[in-house]
C-alpha positions as CSV (number, residue, x, y, z in Angstrom):
1,M,0.0,0.0,0.0
2,P,2.7,2.6,0.8
3,E,4.2,2.0,-2.7
4,R,0.9,2.6,-4.3
5,A,0.5,5.9,-2.3
6,G,3.9,6.9,-3.4
7,E,3.1,6.2,-7.0
8,K,0.0,8.3,-6.8
9,S,1.9,11.1,-5.3
10,A,4.5,11.0,-8.1
11,Q,1.8,10.9,-10.7
12,A,0.1,14.0,-9.1
13,D,3.5,15.8,-9.1
14,A,4.0,15.0,-12.8
15,A,0.4,16.1,-13.6
16,Q,1.1,19.5,-12.0
17,E,3.9,20.1,-14.5
18,L,1.6,19.6,-17.5
19,F,0.4,22.7,-19.3
20,A,-2.5,23.9,-21.5
21,L,-1.2,25.8,-24.5
22,I,-3.6,28.4,-25.8
23,T,-2.8,30.2,-29.1
24,G,-4.4,33.6,-29.8
25,A,-4.7,34.0,-26.0
26,S,-4.4,37.8,-25.9
27,G,-8.2,38.4,-26.2
28,G,-11.6,37.0,-27.1
29,I,-12.2,33.3,-27.0
30,G,-8.5,32.6,-26.3
31,A,-8.4,34.8,-23.1
32,C,-11.7,33.2,-22.0
33,F,-10.1,29.8,-22.3
34,A,-7.2,31.0,-20.2
35,R,-9.5,32.2,-17.5
36,A,-11.6,29.0,-17.5
37,L,-8.6,26.7,-17.4
38,A,-7.0,28.7,-14.7
39,E,-10.2,28.3,-12.7
40,R,-9.6,24.6,-13.1
41,G,-6.1,24.9,-11.7
42,R,-4.3,24.3,-15.0
43,N,-0.8,25.5,-15.8
44,L,-0.9,27.7,-18.8
45,V,1.2,28.7,-21.8
46,L,-0.3,31.8,-23.4
47,A,0.9,32.5,-27.0
48,A,0.0,35.5,-29.2
49,R,1.6,38.4,-31.0
50,S,0.8,41.0,-28.3
51,G,3.3,40.5,-25.5
52,S,1.8,43.4,-23.5
53,K,-1.7,41.9,-23.6
54,L,-0.3,38.5,-22.5
55,E,1.5,40.1,-19.6
56,A,-1.7,41.9,-18.5
57,L,-3.6,38.6,-18.7
58,K,-0.9,36.8,-16.8
59,T,-1.0,39.5,-14.1
60,E,-4.8,39.2,-13.9
61,L,-4.8,35.4,-13.6
62,S,-1.9,35.3,-11.1
63,A,-3.7,37.7,-8.8
64,L,-7.0,35.8,-9.0
65,H,-5.4,32.3,-8.4
66,Q,-2.4,33.1,-6.2
67,G,-3.5,30.4,-3.8
68,Q,-3.5,27.7,-6.4
69,A,0.1,27.8,-7.3
70,I,-0.5,27.5,-11.1
71,R,2.3,28.4,-13.5
72,I,1.7,30.8,-16.3
73,E,4.2,31.1,-19.2
74,I,3.9,33.6,-22.1
75,V,5.3,33.3,-25.6
76,E,5.2,36.4,-27.8
77,I,5.0,35.0,-31.3
78,D,3.4,35.7,-34.7
79,L,2.0,32.3,-35.7
80,S,1.0,33.4,-39.2
81,V,4.6,33.4,-40.5
82,P,6.4,30.3,-41.9
83,E,7.9,27.9,-39.4
84,A,6.2,29.6,-36.5
85,A,4.9,26.3,-35.1
86,E,8.4,24.9,-35.0
87,R,9.7,28.0,-33.2
88,L,6.9,27.8,-30.6
89,F,7.6,24.1,-30.1
90,T,11.3,24.7,-29.6
91,A,10.5,27.5,-27.0
92,L,8.4,25.0,-25.1
93,Q,11.2,22.4,-25.1
94,E,13.7,24.9,-23.9
95,R,11.5,25.7,-21.0
96,G,10.8,22.1,-20.2
97,I,7.1,22.4,-20.8
98,N,4.9,19.4,-21.5
99,V,1.6,20.2,-23.1
100,S,-1.4,18.0,-22.2
101,L,-4.1,20.3,-23.7
102,L,-3.7,22.3,-26.9
103,V,-6.2,25.0,-27.8
104,N,-5.6,26.0,-31.4
105,N,-7.5,29.3,-31.2
106,A,-5.4,31.7,-33.2
107,G,-7.0,32.6,-36.5
108,F,-8.5,35.4,-38.6
109,G,-10.8,36.1,-41.6
110,A,-11.0,38.6,-44.4
111,H,-14.1,40.1,-45.9
112,G,-14.4,41.2,-49.5
113,E,-14.1,39.9,-53.0
114,F,-11.4,37.2,-53.4
115,V,-10.1,38.9,-56.5
116,E,-9.6,42.2,-54.6
117,L,-8.3,41.0,-51.3
118,P,-4.4,41.2,-51.0
119,L,-2.8,37.9,-51.8
120,A,-0.3,38.2,-48.9
121,R,-3.2,38.6,-46.5
122,Q,-4.9,35.5,-47.9
123,S,-1.7,33.5,-47.6
124,E,-1.2,34.6,-44.0
125,M,-4.7,33.3,-43.3
126,L,-4.0,30.0,-44.9
127,R,-0.8,29.6,-42.8
128,L,-2.4,30.6,-39.5
129,N,-5.8,28.9,-39.8
130,I,-4.5,25.7,-41.5
131,V,-0.8,25.2,-41.6
132,T,0.2,26.4,-38.1
133,L,-2.7,24.6,-36.5
134,T,-1.8,21.3,-38.3
135,E,1.9,21.6,-37.5
136,L,1.3,22.4,-33.8
137,T,-1.1,19.5,-33.5
138,R,1.5,17.1,-35.1
139,L,4.3,18.4,-32.9
140,L,2.4,18.1,-29.6
141,L,0.3,15.0,-30.2
142,P,3.1,12.5,-29.8
143,G,3.6,13.5,-26.2
144,M,0.0,13.0,-25.5
145,V,0.0,9.7,-27.2
146,A,3.0,8.6,-25.1
147,R,1.1,9.6,-21.9
148,R,-2.1,8.0,-23.2
149,S,-4.0,11.1,-22.2
150,G,-4.5,14.7,-23.4
151,G,-6.8,16.9,-25.4
152,I,-6.8,19.2,-28.4
153,I,-9.5,21.8,-29.1
154,N,-9.3,23.2,-32.6
155,V,-11.4,26.4,-32.9
156,S,-13.4,26.2,-36.2
157,S,-16.6,27.9,-37.0
158,T,-20.2,27.4,-38.3
159,A,-18.7,28.9,-41.5
160,S,-17.1,25.4,-42.0
161,F,-20.4,23.9,-43.0
162,Q,-21.2,25.9,-46.2
163,P,-19.4,27.9,-48.9
164,I,-19.6,31.6,-48.1
165,P,-18.9,34.2,-50.8
166,Y,-17.0,37.3,-49.8
167,T,-15.2,35.4,-47.2
168,C,-14.7,32.2,-49.2
169,V,-11.1,31.5,-48.1
170,Y,-11.9,31.9,-44.4
171,A,-14.8,29.5,-44.7
172,A,-12.7,27.0,-46.6
173,T,-10.0,27.1,-43.9
174,K,-12.6,26.4,-41.3
175,A,-14.0,23.5,-43.4
176,Y,-10.5,22.0,-43.3
177,V,-10.3,22.5,-39.5
178,T,-13.6,20.8,-38.8
179,S,-12.9,17.8,-41.2
180,F,-9.3,17.4,-39.9
181,S,-10.3,17.5,-36.3
182,M,-13.1,15.0,-36.5
183,G,-11.0,12.6,-38.5
184,L,-8.1,12.9,-36.1
185,A,-10.5,12.4,-33.1
186,E,-11.1,8.9,-34.3
187,E,-7.4,8.2,-34.6
188,A,-6.4,9.8,-31.3
189,S,-9.2,8.1,-29.3
190,L,-7.2,4.8,-29.6
191,Y,-4.5,6.4,-27.3
192,G,-6.9,8.1,-24.9
193,V,-6.5,11.6,-26.5
194,K,-9.6,13.7,-27.1
195,V,-9.9,16.0,-30.1
196,L,-12.7,18.5,-30.5
197,A,-13.7,20.7,-33.4
198,L,-15.3,23.7,-31.8
199,C,-17.7,25.5,-34.1
200,P,-19.1,28.7,-32.7
201,G,-21.3,31.1,-34.7
202,G,-21.0,34.9,-34.4
203,T,-19.2,35.6,-31.2
204,A,-18.8,39.0,-29.4
205,T,-15.1,39.4,-29.9
206,N,-13.0,41.7,-32.1
207,F,-13.0,39.2,-34.9
208,F,-15.3,41.2,-37.2
209,D,-13.4,44.4,-36.7
210,A,-10.0,42.7,-37.2
211,S,-11.2,40.9,-40.3
212,Q,-12.7,44.2,-41.7
213,F,-16.3,42.8,-41.9
214,Q,-19.0,45.3,-42.4
215,K,-21.9,45.0,-40.0
216,I,-23.7,41.7,-40.6
217,N,-27.0,40.9,-38.8
218,L,-26.5,37.2,-37.8
219,P,-29.6,35.2,-36.7
220,G,-29.6,35.1,-32.9
221,G,-27.1,37.9,-32.6
222,L,-23.6,37.4,-31.1
223,Q,-22.8,34.8,-28.4
224,S,-20.5,35.7,-25.5
225,P,-17.0,34.1,-25.7
226,E,-17.5,32.9,-22.1
227,D,-20.4,30.8,-23.2
228,V,-18.5,29.4,-26.2
229,V,-15.7,28.3,-23.9
230,K,-18.1,26.7,-21.4
231,A,-19.6,24.7,-24.2
232,A,-16.2,23.6,-25.5
233,L,-14.9,22.4,-22.2
234,R,-18.2,20.6,-21.5
235,A,-18.0,18.8,-24.9
236,L,-14.3,17.9,-24.4
237,D,-15.0,16.5,-20.9
238,K,-17.7,14.3,-22.5
239,G,-15.3,13.1,-25.2
240,K,-17.2,14.7,-28.1
241,S,-15.5,15.3,-31.4
242,L,-17.8,18.2,-32.5
243,A,-19.4,21.1,-30.7
244,V,-21.6,23.5,-32.5
245,T,-22.6,26.2,-30.0
246,R,-26.2,27.3,-29.5
247,W,-29.3,25.6,-30.8
248,I,-30.0,28.2,-33.5
249,N,-26.7,27.4,-35.1
250,R,-27.4,23.7,-35.1
251,V,-30.8,24.2,-36.6
252,M,-29.4,26.4,-39.4
253,I,-26.7,23.8,-40.2
254,F,-29.3,21.0,-40.4
255,V,-31.5,23.1,-42.7
256,Q,-28.6,23.9,-45.0
257,R,-27.9,20.3,-45.5
258,L,-31.3,19.8,-47.0
259,A,-31.0,22.7,-49.5
260,P,-29.0,22.6,-52.8
261,R,-25.4,23.8,-52.2
262,R,-25.7,26.4,-54.9
263,L,-28.7,27.9,-53.2
264,V,-26.9,27.9,-49.8
265,A,-24.0,29.8,-51.3
266,R,-26.3,32.3,-53.0
267,Q,-28.1,33.0,-49.8
268,A,-24.8,33.4,-47.9
269,G,-23.6,35.7,-50.6
270,E,-26.6,38.0,-50.1
271,M,-25.8,38.1,-46.3
272,F,-22.1,38.7,-46.7
273,R,-21.9,40.9,-49.9
274,P,-20.2,44.2,-49.1
275,R,-22.7,47.1,-49.1
276,A,-20.8,48.8,-52.0
277,K,-21.4,45.7,-54.1
278,S,-25.0,45.4,-53.1
279,N,-25.7,48.9,-54.5
280,Q,-24.4,47.9,-57.9
281,P,-26.9,46.9,-60.6
């Protein structure tokens, strides 16, 4: 019996040194993930471009949870550039950080006609939303497989379920994220690792402003990022591979599956068409 107790103590000590890595943690859904996971007593690695915002969040969380002795590390990094995932992984190794939960939250969109949007911006979107997400998953998954436990939350979108004109590249990147995550979930489940595709609809963050979207009236309005995170963690705890937040989003996705794809794209185009284009004959 004493040996078993010692083993449990060693396992508990090891578990305390495992971290949750959150990309795009400086605000919005990412910052809400950080707050929710800190509430659960998780050690955190917060990664984003804005070091000052990460420092402010670290200070906030350290003050709120000073009695829990959680560790909070920050990595200031632009994940939209080539080889960013490798650099982040190297930084984790240099600090001796083992990641047991990866939240691939960093991402952005772009609103406008594909032919008019800058190619460089579109390429950055592809790298961040698809390439970096995939590379980070591939780099960190082996450690979870070896431990036979862990989790990955890939933040996708309800945009992943249909083509959307005037933000067609963004919607396509999220279609990849949802498909990739749900396929990987089946593979990883053999090793005790959970993978979740999180698909929120419109959320009250700075996404629309940062992506230069004109005001769009979405059915049901905007959901709070706190509610999105609660739904995500609840779904991950249950071992689900897909979480579409809010019932209205689930209903809309179901209805779209029954309609011709061309009609769905046309209706989405009417909703997302820039106002300047809408006024043209």
